[in-house]
C-alpha positions in Angstrom: -16.2 -29.1 -30.4 -17.7 -25.5 -29.6 -19.6 -23.9 -32.5 -18.3 -20.4 -33.7 -20.1 -17.5 -33.2 -21.5 -15.9 -36.5 -18.7 -12.7 -35.2 -16.2 -15.7 -35.6 -17.8 -16.6 -39.2 -18.2 -13.0 -40.2 -14.0 -12.3 -39.3 -13.2 -15.3 -41.1 -15.0 -14.7 -44.5 -13.0 -11.1 -44.3 -9.6 -12.8 -43.9 -10.4 -15.6 -46.9 -11.4 -12.6 -49.3 -8.0 -10.9 -48.3 -5.9 -14.0 -48.8 -8.1 -15.1 -51.9 -7.8 -11.1 -53.4 -4.0 -11.4 -52.5 -3.2 -14.4 -54.3 -5.6 -13.3 -57.6 -3.3 -10.0 -57.6 -0.2 -11.9 -56.9 -0.8 -14.3 -60.3 -2.0 -11.8 -62.4 0.4 -8.6 -61.5 3.0 -10.7 -64.4 2.9 -11.8 -67.5 2.7 -14.8 -68.3 5.9 -17.2 -67.9 7.0 -14.3 -66.2 9.0 -13.7 -62.5 7.5 -11.9 -59.6 10.9 -9.8 -59.5 11.3 -7.7 -62.5 14.2 -5.5 -63.8 14.0 -2.1 -64.2 15.3 -0.8 -68.0 15.5 2.7 -69.6 13.2 2.7 -72.3 16.4 3.1 -74.7 17.5 -0.5 -73.9 13.8 -2.1 -73.8 14.1 -0.2 -77.3 16.9 -1.8 -78.2 16.3 -5.1 -77.0 12.7 -5.3 -79.7 15.0 -4.2 -82.5 17.3 -6.7 -81.4 14.9 -9.1 -81.4 15.2 -10.6 -77.8 11.6 -9.9 -76.5 8.6 -12.1 -76.9 5.9 -10.4 -75.1 5.4 -7.0 -74.2 2.1 -5.8 -72.3 1.6 -1.8 -71.9 -0.5 -0.3 -69.3 -0.9 3.7 -69.1 2.7 4.4 -69.0 4.0 1.3 -67.7 5.6 -1.4 -69.7 6.3 -4.7 -69.0 8.6 -7.1 -71.3 9.0 -10.7 -71.2 12.9 -12.0 -73.0 13.3 -15.3 -74.5 14.5 -16.8 -71.4 12.0 -15.6 -69.4 13.3 -12.6 -67.6 10.8 -9.9 -67.1 11.5 -6.0 -67.5 9.6 -2.6 -66.4 10.2 0.4 -68.3 7.7 3.9 -68.7 7.0 5.4 -71.7 5.7 9.3 -72.5 2.1 9.2 -71.4 0.7 10.9 -74.6 2.6 9.0 -76.8 1.6 5.6 -78.0 4.0 2.7 -77.5 4.2 1.4 -81.1 4.6 5.4 -81.9 7.6 5.2 -79.5 9.2 2.4 -81.2 8.8 4.1 -84.3 10.4 6.8 -83.2 13.7 5.2 -82.2 13.5 3.5 -85.4 12.2 -0.2 -85.1 11.2 -1.5 -88.1 7.5 -3.0 -88.9 8.9 -6.1 -89.4 10.4 -6.5 -86.1 7.3 -5.2 -84.5 5.3 -7.6 -85.7 7.9 -10.3 -84.2 6.9 -9.6 -80.4 3.5 -9.7 -79.3 2.0 -6.6 -78.1 -1.2 -7.0 -75.5 -2.4 -3.3 -74.7 -4.9 -2.8 -71.5 -6.8 0.0 -70.3 -6.1 1.6 -66.7 -3.2 0.5 -64.7 -1.8 -2.8 -64.3 -2.3 -4.9 -61.4 0.9 -3.9 -59.1 -0.1 -0.6 -58.5 -3.4 -1.4 -58.3 -3.0 -4.0 -56.1 -1.4 -1.5 -53.2 -4.7 0.3 -53.3 -6.8 -2.8 -53.3 -4.9 -4.2 -50.3 -5.0 -1.2 -48.3 -8.8 -1.0 -48.6 -9.0 -4.9 -47.5 -6.6 -4.2 -44.3 -9.1 -1.2 -43.8 -12.0 -3.8 -43.7 -10.1 -6.0 -41.7 -9.0 -3.7 -39.0 -12.6 -2.4 -39.1 -14.4 -5.8 -38.8 -12.3 -6.5 -36.4 -12.8 -3.1 -34.0 -16.5 -4.0 -34.4 -16.7 -7.4 -33.6 -14.2 -7.5 -30.8 -16.9 -7.6 -27.9 -19.1 -10.3 -29.4 -15.1 -12.3 -30.0 -14.9 -12.0 -26.0 -11.2 -11.0 -26.0 -11.7 -8.2 -23.3 -13.2 -10.7 -21.1 -9.7 -13.0 -22.0 -7.9 -10.6 -20.4 -6.2 -8.7 -23.6 -3.9 -5.9 -22.2 -4.3 -3.7 -24.9 -8.4 -3.9 -24.6 -8.8 -4.2 -20.8 -6.8 -2.0 -19.1 -10.2 0.4 -18.6 -11.7 -3.3 -16.6 -12.2 -2.8 -13.1 -9.6 -5.2 -11.0 -12.3 -5.6 -8.2 -11.6 -9.5 -6.9 -15.3 -10.8 -6.4 -16.3 -13.0 -3.7 -19.5 -14.6 -3.7 -22.0 -15.3 -0.8 -20.7 -19.3 -0.6 -17.0 -18.3 -0.7 -16.6 -15.9 1.9 -17.4 -17.5 5.7 -16.3 -15.0 7.3 -19.0 -13.6 10.0 -19.0 -11.1 13.0 -18.1 -14.5 15.2 -14.8 -14.3 13.9 -14.3 -10.8 14.7 -13.3 -10.2 18.4 -14.1 -7.0 20.0 -15.3 -3.4 18.1 -18.5 -4.2 19.4 -20.0 -0.6 18.7 -19.0 -1.0 14.9 -20.5 -4.6 14.6 -23.5 -2.9 15.8 -24.2 -0.9 13.5 -22.8 -3.1 10.2 -25.7 -4.8 11.7 -28.1 -3.3 10.1 -26.5 -3.2 6.7 -26.7 -7.2 6.8 -30.2 -6.7 7.4 -31.0 -4.2 4.7 -28.9 -6.2 2.6 -30.8 -10.0 3.9 -34.6 -7.6 3.5 -34.0 -4.8 1.4 -37.9 -5.2 0.6 -39.1 -5.0 3.9 -36.9 -1.6 4.6 -38.3 -0.3 1.7 -41.9 -0.8 2.7 -41.5 1.3 5.2 -39.7 4.2 3.2 -36.2 3.5 5.1 -33.4 4.3 3.2 -30.1 2.4 4.2 -26.7 4.8 3.4 -25.4 4.6 0.1 -21.5 4.5 1.8 -20.2 3.5 4.9 -17.0 5.1 5.7 -14.9 2.9 8.6 -12.2 5.2 10.1 -9.5 3.5 12.9 -5.8 3.1 12.7 -3.6 0.7 10.7 -4.5 -2.9 12.0 -7.9 -2.4 13.7 -9.8 -4.4 11.5 -11.5 -2.1 9.2 -11.6 -4.4 6.1 -11.7 -7.7 8.4 -15.3 -6.2 9.6 -16.4 -5.1 5.9 -15.6 -8.7 4.9 -17.7 -9.9 7.8 -20.9 -7.5 7.0 -20.8 -9.6 4.0 -20.3 -13.1 5.1 -22.9 -12.6 7.5 -25.4 -11.5 4.7 -24.1 -13.9 2.4 -23.8 -11.6 -0.3 -21.4 -11.1 -3.2 -18.1 -8.8 -2.2 -16.1 -6.7 -4.1 -12.8 -5.6 -2.9 -10.3 -3.7 -4.6 -7.7 -0.7 -3.3 -8.0 3.1 -3.8 -4.7 3.2 -5.7 -5.9 0.5 -8.6 -7.9 3.7 -9.9 -5.1 5.7 -10.3 -3.0 5.5 -13.6 -1.2 7.5 -15.8 -3.5 8.4 -18.3 -6.3 10.6 -17.8 -9.7 8.7 -17.5 -8.9 5.3 -16.6 -9.9 5.3 -13.2 -12.9 6.6 -13.8 -13.8 4.3 -16.6 -12.8 1.6 -13.9 -15.5 3.2 -11.8 -18.1 2.7 -13.9 -16.9 -0.9 -15.0 -17.0 -1.8 -11.1 -20.4 -0.6 -10.5 -21.8 -1.9 -13.2 -20.8 -5.2 -12.3 -21.9 -4.8 -8.4 -25.6 -3.5 -10.2 -25.7 -6.8 -12.0 -24.5 -8.8 -8.8 -27.3 -7.1 -6.5 -27.8 -7.4 -3.4 -23.8 -6.5 -2.7 -21.1 -4.8 -0.7 -18.4 -2.5 -3.1 -15.1 -2.2 -0.5 -12.8 -0.1 -1.5 -9.6 0.1 0.5 -7.3 3.1 1.3 -10.5 5.5 -0.3 -7.7 8.2 0.7 -5.8 7.4 -2.2 -8.3 9.0 -4.7 -10.6 10.8 -2.1 -8.5 13.5 -1.2 -9.8 17.1 -1.1 -9.8 19.0 -4.7 -7.3 22.4 -4.5 -7.7 24.9 -6.5 -3.9 25.6 -6.5 -2.3 22.1 -7.7 -4.9 19.8 -9.0 -4.1 16.0 -10.1 -6.9 15.9 -13.1 -6.7 12.0 -13.3 -7.7 11.8 -9.5 -10.3 14.3 -9.8 -12.0 12.9 -12.3 -11.6 9.3 -10.9 -13.3 11.1 -7.4 -16.0 12.7 -9.7 -17.0 9.3 -11.4 -17.5 8.1 -7.6 -19.7 10.8 -6.7 -21.9 10.1 -9.4 -22.0 6.5 -9.3 -22.9 7.2 -6.0 -25.4 9.4 -6.7 -26.7 7.3 -9.2 -28.4 4.7 -7.6 -31.5 3.8 -7.3 -34.2 4.1 -4.2 -34.5 0.3 -4.5 -30.8 -0.5 -5.0 -29.4 -2.5 -3.3 -25.5 -2.0 -3.4 -24.0 -1.0 -0.1 -20.2 1.1 -0.8 -17.7 0.7 2.1 -14.5 2.3 2.3 -11.7 1.9 4.8 -9.2 5.0 6.1 -7.1 5.8 8.7 -6.9 9.2 7.2 -10.5 10.9 7.2 -9.1 14.3 8.0 -7.8 14.3 4.4 -11.2 13.0 2.7 -13.1 15.6 0.2 -15.9 17.2 1.4 -18.3 16.1 -1.7 -17.7 12.7 -0.8 -18.5 12.7 2.9 -21.8 14.7 2.9 -25.2 12.6 3.1 -26.3 10.7 0.1 -23.0 9.3 -0.4 -20.4 8.2 2.9 -22.7 9.6 4.9 -22.1 7.1 7.8 -18.9 6.9 9.4 -17.7 4.4 11.7 -15.0 4.5 13.7 -12.9 1.4 14.4 -10.9 2.0 18.0 -8.0 -0.2 19.0 -9.4 -2.7 21.3 -9.3 -2.5 25.3 -8.1 -5.2 27.7 -11.3 -7.2 27.2 -11.0 -7.1 23.2 -7.5 -7.9 23.3 -8.2 -10.7 25.7 -10.9 -11.8 23.0 -8.8 -11.5 20.1 -6.0 -13.7 21.4 -8.2 -16.2 22.2 -9.3 -16.6 18.8 -6.1 -16.5 17.3 -4.8 -19.4 19.7 -7.2 -21.4 18.1 -5.2 -24.2 16.9 -2.2 -23.5 18.8 -1.4 -25.8 21.8 -1.2 -23.8 24.7 -0.5 -25.0 28.2 -2.5 -24.2 31.2 -0.2 -21.9 33.2 -0.5 -19.3 30.1 -2.7 -16.5 31.1 -3.8 -14.8 28.1 -5.3 -11.9 30.6 -2.2 -11.4 31.3 -0.7 -11.1 28.3 -3.2 -9.3 27.3 -2.5 -6.7 29.7 1.1 -6.4 28.7 -0.5 -5.3 25.1 -1.6 -2.2 26.0 -1.9 -0.1 22.6 -1.8 -3.1 20.5 -3.9 -3.3 17.7 -5.7 -7.2 16.5 -2.5 -7.1 13.8 0.1 -6.9 16.3 -2.0 -9.4 18.7 -1.7 -11.7 15.9 1.6 -11.4 15.3 2.0 -12.1 18.9 0.8 -15.2 18.5 2.3 -16.2 15.2 5.8 -14.6 16.6 5.5 -17.0 19.5 4.4 -20.3 17.6 7.7 -19.6 15.4 9.6 -19.3 18.5 8.4 -22.7 20.0 8.9 -24.3 16.6 12.3 -23.1 16.5 13.3 -24.8 20.0 11.5 -28.3 18.9 8.8 -27.2 21.1 5.2 -29.0 21.2 3.4 -26.2 23.0 4.0 -22.5 23.0 5.1 -21.5 26.4 5.0 -17.9 28.7 9.0 -17.2 27.4 7.3 -17.4 24.2 4.9 -15.3 24.5 7.1 -12.9 26.5 9.9 -12.4 24.0 7.1 -12.2 21.0 5.7 -9.2 22.7 9.0 -8.1 22.7 10.2 -8.6 19.6 6.8 -7.1 18.4 7.5 -3.9 20.8 11.2 -3.1 20.3 12.8 -5.5 18.3 14.9 -8.6 17.7 17.7 -9.0 20.6 20.8 -8.6 19.3 22.7 -11.0 21.3 26.0 -11.3 19.1 26.5 -8.0 19.2 30.0 -7.4 21.2 29.4 -4.4 24.0 32.2 -3.5 26.0 32.4 -3.7 30.2 32.1 -0.4 30.8 28.7 -0.1 27.9 27.1 -2.6 30.0 27.7 -0.4 33.0 26.8 2.4 31.6 23.6 0.6 30.7 22.5 -1.4 33.7 22.6 1.8 35.8 20.2 3.4 32.7 17.6 0.7 33.2 18.1 0.6 36.7 17.4 4.6 37.1 14.1 4.0 35.4 13.0 1.3 37.4 13.7 2.8 40.5 11.8 5.8 40.0 9.0 4.3 38.4 9.1 1.8 41.6 8.6 5.0 43.9 5.9 7.0 41.8 2.3 6.4 42.1 1.1 7.8 39.1 3.5 5.1 36.7 2.9 1.4 36.4 4.4 -1.4 37.8 7.7 -2.7 36.6 7.4 -6.1 34.8 10.6 -6.3 33.0 14.4 -5.3 33.1 16.9 -5.9 30.6 20.0 -4.8 29.2 20.2 -6.9 25.7 20.0 -4.9 23.1 16.7 -4.9 20.9 16.4 -2.8 17.8 18.2 0.6 18.0 17.8 0.3 21.8 20.8 -0.5 24.5 17.9 -2.3 27.0 14.3 -1.6 28.2 12.2 -1.3 31.1 9.0 -2.6 30.8 6.2 -1.6 32.4 2.7 -3.3 33.3 -0.5 -1.3 32.4 -3.1 -2.3 35.3 -5.8 -0.5 33.2 -6.3 1.0 29.9 -6.0 4.8 30.2 -7.9 7.4 27.8 -7.3 9.9 30.2 -4.2 11.5 31.3 -3.9 14.1 34.6 -1.3 16.6 34.7 0.5 15.1 37.6 0.7 11.7 35.4 2.5 13.5 32.9 4.7 15.0 35.2 5.5 11.4 36.6 6.1 10.1 33.1 8.7 12.6 32.5 10.7 12.0 35.2 10.1 8.1 35.1 11.5 8.9 31.9 14.3 10.9 32.8 15.6 8.1 35.3 18.0 6.8 33.1 20.3 9.9 32.1 19.6 11.1 36.0 21.3 7.4 36.8 24.3 8.2 34.5 24.8 11.3 35.8 24.7 10.5 39.2 27.5 7.4 39.1 29.4 8.5 36.3 29.8 12.1 36.7 28.0 12.3 33.0 25.3 11.3 30.5 25.9 9.8 27.1 24.3 9.6 23.9 22.1 6.8 25.4 19.9 8.8 26.7 18.6 10.6 23.1 15.1 8.9 22.9 14.6 9.2 26.3 14.8 12.9 25.9 13.2 13.0 22.6 9.8 11.4 24.3 10.2 13.5 27.9 10.3 16.9 25.1 7.3 15.5 23.4 5.3 15.0 26.4 5.9 18.6 27.8 5.9 20.4 24.7 2.1 18.6 24.2 1.3 20.0 28.0 2.5 23.3 27.5 1.4 23.9 23.9 -2.0 21.1 23.2 -3.0 20.2 26.8 -2.7 23.8 28.2 -1.0 22.9 31.6 1.1 25.6 31.6 0.4 27.9 34.6 1.9 30.8 32.0 0.3 30.2 28.7 -2.7 29.2 30.6 -5.7 27.0 29.1 -4.6 28.3 25.6 -4.5 25.0 22.8 -1.9 26.6 20.5 -1.9 23.9 18.1 -3.0 20.7 16.9 -2.2 16.7 18.7 -2.0 15.4 14.8 0.1 18.3 13.3 3.1 19.8 14.1 3.2 22.6 11.7 1.4 25.2 14.5 4.9 25.3 16.1 6.3 27.7 13.5 3.3 29.6 13.4 3.8 30.9 16.7 5.3 34.7 17.5 8.1 35.4 18.8 7.3 36.0 22.0 4.9 32.9 22.6 7.6 31.1 20.7 10.1 32.3 23.4 7.3 31.7 26.5 6.1 27.9 25.1 10.1 27.0 25.1 10.8 28.4 28.4 7.9 26.2 29.9 8.7 23.0 28.3 12.5 23.5 29.5 10.7 23.9 33.2 8.6 20.7 33.0 12.1 18.8 31.7 14.0 20.3 34.3 11.0 19.6 37.6 11.1 15.9 36.4 14.8 15.8 36.1 15.1 16.9 39.8 12.4 14.3 40.7 14.5 11.5 39.4 17.4 13.1 40.7 16.0 13.0 44.7 14.5 9.5 44.0 17.7 8.1 42.8 20.2 10.2 45.1 18.0 8.1 48.4 17.8 5.2 46.8 21.5 4.9 45.9 22.1 1.4 47.3 19.5 -0.5 45.8 20.5 1.9 42.3 24.0 -0.3 42.7 22.6 -3.1 44.0 20.2 -3.8 40.8 23.0 -2.6 38.2 25.1 -5.2 39.9 22.3 -8.3 39.4 21.6 -6.5 35.6 25.4 -6.8 35.0 25.3 -10.3 35.8 21.9 -12.2 34.5 20.9 -9.4 31.8 16.9 -9.9 32.5 15.2 -9.3 35.8 11.4 -9.7 36.1 9.3 -7.7 38.1 8.9 -10.0 41.0 12.3 -10.7 41.0 13.0 -6.9 41.0 10.7 -6.5 43.8 12.5 -9.1 46.1 15.5 -8.0 45.5 15.0 -4.3 46.4 12.6 -5.1 49.5 16.0 -6.6 50.9 17.9 -3.3 51.4 17.0 -1.3 54.2 16.8 2.8 54.9 20.2 2.6 56.7 21.6 1.1 53.6 21.2 4.5 51.1 23.9 6.9 51.1 24.2 9.9 48.8 26.6 9.5 46.4 26.8 13.4 46.2 28.8 15.4 42.9 31.5 13.3 41.9 32.1 11.3 44.6 31.3 7.8 42.6 32.3 8.6 39.1 33.5 5.5 38.1 32.6 1.9 39.0 34.9 -0.7 40.4 37.1 -2.1 37.8 36.5 0.5 35.4 38.7 3.2 36.5 39.5 4.9 33.6 37.0 7.6 32.3 34.3 7.3 29.7 35.3 7.7 26.3 31.8 9.5 25.1 33.3 8.5 21.1 32.6 4.8 21.9 29.4 4.7 24.3 26.4 3.4 22.4 24.3 2.2 24.9 
């Protein structure tokens, strides 16, 4: 049995004294022979009972009188404060013989029931005070009492032995890992740096798009150094009550200093580190931010506590948080390039049976722009698809389907599509594919499908040949033509466009608008940046004349791309019809099948459909009901 602490013995003694006192008071609160439920009567009735000889014993204390009748019933009444009980009886005509028949006990002060209330309150106060003073020693906060532990930080701690993640488990991000290796060396040998007068950055801010591996890098840094790792989210410090977040910050840093050397990681720090605004302030968030600033300033020169934080919105962080001495080192975690995507896919393919013909490099080329989290999701989806069809290995078909699921959405094969809508979708996707085939600045087509996925009726997927960081004006012009190719194909074949081109128009308009207002690619406006690539609020801040010119230039670029797509499709009308027929027949075509199919059509077979000469497809002579189109 575990011996009790002295604080526990003190609390037990206080409770025992209170119980014994209450028991004694309850015993002395009534006369001997009485019952603990007295009946209050008028003074005249009490005197009449004494006169009739019904009372055997009387206790007087101040103006309160307690009486016990012959049946043992306890009666209470009150007299005038300045008149004795004997004088009261005599005034009511009670004789000396009648008074002598009653045993009268006169006590000074008050009777116990009234005094017990005050004494009970005093004892209750002593017990409450004892609980308040002794609660830290009793360990109730540590046991998670919600009334006492709400100011404690909920940061999870992993000791050096529990965190087995290292830099070898993180593919890509070589520049970020190189920067973090300095932190690892400092945590392993802090005295070596201190002897040289070097000070390690107290705060390291990891920035990058969601899913690029910021949290993974922080965990790997702690695992590589073999030090404790405290992790929490910025939203855990935001509460309704002012001061709670600051108290949790203090508790977090106190725990970290006791475990030094260690790493404190705050994910999504923008939840508490936003810029402070004099016009509208959040007092709880401001106090929490101030406490972080104070704690990071309070580190001793030799303190081996490194604070790491992650955010995908570094532009909204308060400047005081980013000054030297706090988060004075920022590491950008970019989306993986082709080489990094191959390495990430190899890590996430561990433990997954892949046949020899699966080319991860080819899969990496198909996933341009994917983050590490997206690639992990692709491999997991492929494994689920292979398990669903009871396969022993994850095939290339499963990987292709997984990429489509992550990029576009689930296939809606059960959706009932009319024959007319199927033809419209086929011509739409065939238009995209033919324009992409004829333009050198557009990547080759990898796959065409008219199977509905997500919110799209079909899709044409390109295979990027390289990762691009820079786009020329001619490449963007050709991208607009490719995007509008589906709409132009609908107009050429059916005489009018449908609502299936809405998303294409939005994407093309966005590119044209950025070319004019952000990239300075308009000859009318010249090399002038009118806004930000990230923020669209600038659009409403332009003058009327400037906004009109920007709109005209945007429209000119769209019309130019539309004309390019129209020339290509008119010159390749036979290929357009053949490709649409094959899509209606097979629903999905791969890039090599597309090449074989279109190379078999000679130039002599091409024809210009002209205006409305091909307004309807064979077998669909009736006009297109626009209210039913959802391609």
